[in-house]
C-alpha positions, 0 to 999 in steps of 0.5 A: 485515497493516498499516502505519505511515505517515509521509511526509517530503519536501524541497521548494522553493517558487515563488510565482505572480503569482496569489498561489498558492504552488506547491511542487515536490519532487525525486522520481524517476519511473518512466519507460521507456527510449526506443527507440534514436535516438527522441525521448527526450521529457519527463523527470521534471524537465520533467514537474514544470515542465509541471505547475507551469505547469498549476497556475498556469493552472488554480489555480481549477479545482483549488481552489488559493488563496493560503492553500495550498501544494503539493508533488510526491509522485510522477511518472509519464512514460508511454512515449508522453510523457504525464505524470502528476504527483501532489501533496499540499497544505497549508492555512496550512502544515497538511497537508490530508487529502484534499488530494491530486490528480494533474495529467495532461499531454500530451507537449508539457506541455499540460494534460489534466485532473486527478483530485482526492481532494476537490473542495470549496474549503478555507476555515476561519474559524480554524486555532487549535484549541479542543481542546488537543493533550494533550486530543486525545492522551487521546481517542486513547489512550482510543480505542485502549483501546476496541478492545483491551478485555480486554487490559491495554495498556502503555507507551501514548503518543500524538502529535497533529498538527494538520491540515485534514480535507477527506475527511469532508464540509465541511473542518474543523480536526482532530487526527490522532493516532497512539496506540501501546502494547504488549499483554500479550505485548509486541507493538505495537498502534496506532490513528490517531484523527481528532478535530474540533479544535473540538468534540472529536468523533471523526471517524474512526479506523483501525488504523495497523499494517497488518495486510502468488548463494547459495541458501537452503532456505526454509520455504514456497518450497523452495530458492531463489536469493539474491544476497548480499554477501561480507565477508572469509570471511563472507556477509551477507544483503544484495542489492547487485543490488536496492538493498542490500535485506537481512534481519535478526533482530529477536531476538523484540523489538518496537518502540515508535514514536510518529507515525514517531518510535521511542522504541525499535526492535527490532534488525535484525541482518543474518543472516550465513553461512559458506558462502552456503547459508542455512537448513534449511527448518525453523523450528529454524534461524532463518535459514530464515525469513530466506530466505523474507523475502529471497526474497519481497523479491527477487520483489516487486522483480523484479515491479515492475521487470520488469512495471510498470517501477518501480525499487524501492518508492519508484521511486528504486532504493533497497532496503528491509529485512526483520526476521524473528522479531519479537515473541512468538508475533506473528500478523502482518506489517506494512510500516512507512513510518517505517523503510521496512521489512517486519516478520514475526512467527513466528506462534503455531504453532497458527493460524499459522506464521511469516508470511514467505510469498511473497504476504505479502511482496508484500502488505506491500511493496505497502503501501509502493508505495501509500503512495508513490503514491495513499496510499489512506486506511486507513478506509472504502472507500478503506481496503478498496481499500488492503488489496485493492491489496496482496492483488491485487498481492501475488497478482501477485507470486506468479504472477510468481515461478512457484515450483513449491513455491508456485504462483500462486493466488487465496488469500491467506496459504494457506502460513502457515495451520496445520491446525485453524485452520478455514480454508485461507487468510486470504482467498479472492479468488474468493468472499471471504465464504468467510472468514466476514467479507469482502464479495463485493459492494458495498453502501452499508454496505461502508465500515463494515466492517474494511478487511480485509473491505471489501477483498473487493469489489475482490478478487472483482472482480480474480479475475473479471477474471482468471479469469471466473465459475463453477467451475474448477480452476487449479493444483490449486485449486478455485474457484467464483466467483459474480456479483451480477447472475447474469452470466457473466464471461470473464477476461482473465488475471492479467497484464493485471489486474496492469497495469490495477490498477497503472496505476489506482493510480499514475495515477488513484486518490487518497487518497479513492478509493472503489469507484465511483472505482476503477471509473472509475480502472480503466476509464481505465487499461484505455483507456490500455493497451488502448483504449476499447471493447477486450475488456479495457475491456469486461471491466473494466466487466463485472467491476465490474458483477458485484460490484455496482459500477456 
């Protein structure tokens, strides 16, 4: 389960007297409504103005120079008026990978501090590459071929972008190249390759498809309510109460996109129905999978709005859309920033059924939330945290939905796995190594694993924090969660885990956050929500130690 990522944002530029260029962008914030007759406190606009002033006063501490510009990515205003403004950065107009930071402000706009993805200053001797864009494209295509050995790839394309890499040691000029193509079945494959623009050496590489008031009879969740739109005598599967989110039929076609620009895109013909009763609960009816996808979108929207105070994936009240029946026996689902949409394959019918289960929907939409907030880089330990964020918060969506046909659990994708696959789920949060690949505990080599396996450390932490260690049965599922240090951990419940992780993600994590940084971020979040020295704060520390993150 994976993601294609793209950022686009308009901005206006302010130039400071110190020569540092500061850019602000118009974004919507997640702010809770103030109590009646209370001081409304700071708004999104005032938070941005306060942060701009803080950048002027603290430019040196933030590593900002006259060669750099900044743009606002996201804004959080807490109920007590505390403000958190997240920035991206450019150097001589080149995007800086690892240049993001979050400025924290008091209610009155006073500066509290900042979290930075990287702390080193950026100073390059030149921004002129020695390796040309075509050379970088060829290197990326070869890298894509290398991880798809034995498959005859078709329609290979690549588009390099010149950036500054501040994530991997000393900042350097680099090409970030998305290489895309199709496998022998016509399904999409993609890889992002980071290449040193002066030497041609590969710096890093990662998969860039993250592999995440009618009613309907779904495949996995029973009969579920649906909000639809009537047009004449026909209903279409568009929800006007959730930002006009809709579900369409991809007609078993696929996309071909290059760095967010699609040469061809599978259709998304909106499903329609004559009587507003959708699906039959069987794959023989194409709208059954659409019911699951739309329902998953609804529950994810409601979880983020009602529990976390976030109005839509981007926090702007706008809906996304789903495409079902994508590709040919496609064993995947993914979130794609470039279309702001979720896409679901039908599975091969042997290992997997249609990948439209509720926790999969929550997982994929959470990739969108991560993209709009911390933007955790999809490689190394930060990549594991990216995947774990989708597993953790997707699981919280499943618990929130409280659906008797798919009750809350700590298994990932258990509904889509077919008998004979050899496993009962894609991942197991109580003991991740049960999938045969994932890490239960942190070690110095965890960052070398595939991100779907390095995520195990955070998934295990989240389970221990929610339910504690040892053997138990919850909603009919047996768990037995061990600890690295032999400790006994007492859980605080899944609802608090979701709140702590979401605040850590949106307020404290940055693109380069690793496991040590995640411990710090979640402790800060627990302190904000429940107080330093609280039971919750101490439980966070104990759960991290239990997975060897100290």
